[in-house]
C-alpha positions, 0 to 999 in steps of 0.5 A, a space after each residue: 230918968 222919968 221921961 214923963 216930966 214936962 218942962 216949959 209946959 211942952 218941952 218933953 215927950 217921945 224920942 224915937 229913932 234918934 239914937 242914930 244921931 250919935 253915929 252921925 256926929 260927935 256929941 255936943 261939945 266933943 268936936 273942936 276942930 282947929 286950924 289944922 282941920 282946914 286945908 293948908 292950901 286954902 290958907 295960902 290962897 285965901 280960899 277959905 269957905 265962909 258963911 253966906 248971910 245974903 242981905 242979913 246983917 248979923 252981929 260980929 260974933 255970929 258972923 265969926 262963928 258962922 264963918 268958922 263953921 263953914 271954913 272948918 266944916 264943923 257942921 259935918 255937911 249938915 244943916 245948922 242953926 245959930 242961936 245968938 242969945 245976946 240978940 235973941 235971934 236964930 239964924 238957919 243955914 243949909 249944909 253949904 252954910 247959906 243963910 235960909 232964914 232968921 227970926 227973933 226968938 224967945 229964950 230962957 229968962 235967966 242969964 247964963 250958959 249952963 244948966 243945973 244937973 238933973 233939971 230936966 227931971 223936975 216938975 216945971 213948978 220946981 224950976 227956980 227963976 235963976 235956973 231958967 237958962 238956955 244952955 250954950 254949946 254945940 248940940 246935935 239936933 234931935 227931932 221928937 214930939 212933945 206931950 201934945 204930939 207936936 213936933 219939936 227939935 230937941 237941943 238938949 234933951 236931958 235938960 228938956 230944952 227944945 226949939 219949937 213953935 211959940 207957946 201962947 197957953 198963958 196970955 199973961 206972958 204976952 209971948 207973941 208981943 214979946 216976939 214982935 218987940 225990937 228989944 232982945 230983953 223983952 224976948 227973955 221969958 221961957 224956962 229955957 226952950 227956944 220959942 219961934 214964930 209958927 211961920 218961921 218954924 214951918 218954913 225953915 226949922 222943920 225943913 232944915 232938921 228933917 234929916 238926922 245930923 243937923 247941928 244947933 250952935 247956941 252962942 254964950 252970953 257969959 263966956 267968949 265964943 272961942 272958949 265954948 266952941 274952940 273956934 277962931 277968926 277965919 280972917 286971921 286963921 293961922 297960915 
């Protein structure tokens, strides 16, 4: 594969020392714990661990997913982030499922939860509008650097999708203004990458994924979350 091809202007670069991640957690989509992975005693006593959002009020599906991650330990004791595509919002949690920060995000302009095979090797000019999706799923975060030497967090390296500081190289896209918009629709502008405010990236994303093993959950917008993650409603977990 030609690793020099750049997508979303900067979303391609060096990937060093990250093969160890494959040993830390299962590959994206491979680990689907069910109710059996949670202690039966926890079901009996109602002591299931839930995510702590603090004063933040997420949507019901984001809360359900976060609670399931906490109860099932799907994050394998690592920090994690949830990307709510419908709300174009990112939530960052520590290893104990405690909310550390959330922010609006810019996402792929095309609706959908899948990527086209081989899209990460194409020049950006050849990525069609309908192919500019942010893929849904469970991804082991991979830290790396882009073509400008800036650090990014790879979500899906083969598809050239990363989480990074907002790009402002094309003023006509008005990315900073879109980030500030209350409308989630306004925040659909990228080729698939997840653009975040610089201050949020520095304060929350970099620290959360400083160590290998972090997990990024990108919620779907065309399929049920339980179908994508094998999750369940912790409040209605089997006994």
